[in-house]
C-alpha positions, 0 to 999 in steps of 0.5 A: 489483533496480533501484530508487531509492535502492535502486540508488543508488551514491553517498553524495550521492544517498543523503543527498539522498534522506534530506534531501528525505524529511525536509523534504517528508514532510507530509500530502497534500492532494487532488491534491497534485503532487510533482516533486522528485527524492525528494519525499514526502508522507503519506496517510491518516495511515499511509502515505508516497508518494514520487516517488523519481526516481533514474536520470535527470535528466529530470522526473518528477511524480506526483499524490498522491490520498487512497489512492495516486498517479498518474504525471502525467509521466515524461520519462526514458528508461532502457536496457531492458538495465539499470535503470529510471529511478525507483520512485514508490511508496507504502509502510508502514514505513521507507525511508532514514530516512523512516518512515511515521506510527505504523509498528511496523516494523522487526519481527522475522520470528519476531515477526510473527503476520500481515502482510496487504496489498491493492493496486489498480493502474491500467495504461496501454499504450505504455510500458515498465515493471513494476508492482512490489510490494517487501518489504524485509528485513535482519538488523538493524532498519534504518531507513536505507540499503540492506537486504540482501534484497529481495522483488519481486512483479511484478504486470505488466510491459510491454516487453523487461524482466526481473527481476534474475538468472535463473529458478529455478523456480515457486512457488504462493503465495496460490492463484496460480502465480508464476515465481521469479527470483533474483539480486543487483543489486550492492547487495542480494539479490533474489528476484522473483515474476512473475505470468504475466498482469497482476493489477490487484487483489489482497489477500494475505498478505505473510507467505506470500512472506516464508516462501517466501524464508525456506524458500529459505535467503535469510533467517532468522526472526531477520531484520527486515521493514523496509518494504512498498512498491507502485509502478512501475519505468518505463523508457520513458513511464509517464504514467497509471500509478496505484496506485489504493489500497494498504493494509498491516497487520503484527501482532506483537511485542506491539504492534498497528498504531495504525489497528486500535485505538480512538483515545485521544481521543473521536472528534468527534460523529457526530450528523447536521449541520443540514440532514440527511445525504446519503451514497453508499457505494462498496464494492469487494471482492476475494475469493478462496477463504475470504478477502476484502478490502473498500475502502469510500469514504463520500461526503458528498452533503449540503450541510453538512460532517460532523464525525464519521462512523459507517457502519452495515452488516451483514456477510453470514452467514459473514463475519468481519473479521480486520484493519481500517484507517482505522476501528474496527469495533464488531463483527467479524461481523453488524451492525457500525458503522465509526467514524472515527479521530482524524485522519479524522473530517471529511467536507466537503460533496461530500468523502469518507473511506475505510477498509477491512478484511480477513476470512474467509468461508464459503459464497457471498461476498456484500456488505452490502445497505445502509448508514447514515451517522450513522443516515441511509440511504445511496445 
């Protein structure tokens, strides 16, 4: 499909992208702004956020948050009969030699036991764009250059644009019906899944889409998954478009992603700081029949910084956690405690930290009734 470095056709452009990624892939601070053409940074000690402006010389800037990014300005204009001007995105895995911290990708498809993700988009009107989720695969475990197979999931599109190729039918994946397109952008094969109506939030199995593409004969189980990406392809405008949150977890190959295992060092103390602990918890969920994801944000409303955190809560009856990111859980059902990892223990006064998990449930879906932070009740 049409994509940043994906659709780049000159060696100098590729080299520039790789060099910039190497220089700029530093941990993001709050509200970090990136205007460099291929500038990037890391968030959560796990994902890379990239500006990836490849189809225009006009300025594009993104504001990086702790969970995603927002397009702050986008001055380029693309031909709606051709390619977009950029692909700002957040990703897990490897993209043009820039691999996300601690990733276990590339990983052979037949070694993947599960691959799950959750995404929350923020849309705007008056622009021409698609909200595109990308899954990249190749016969070799590539960490640079263009992969041979791209899977695109269009969560939304606005304006007179369409995916690469032509419609080849429909597919039911994750309980939803998708219009399927197939084609070639001149550099790689593309299979696109287009939602019939905008989707702002979704938790799903990435492996389900990979399996459908394999069943179409486009890849084999011996191919490698190299990266999972979520962002936007703007043609005209786009300021205000946002990836509000993104998570991806791939298990298999005899390894476990680093964020789902306890840290190798003892976490900082989780006792309340002098003066007591005040806290507020935002617990956002996305549920579908039999499954759900939860994104949890813990805010320190007290007057002192916290050196380490333990969030206690009870999962409603029938719920079982299957995947976790940015925290460890003491149990997968019932009463549990989420504890910080080695890189996200500190919460300044007025600051926050986020973690999440995916799980299954039986019966009616519900959310925890109460939370405690380091033993103190939260609002």
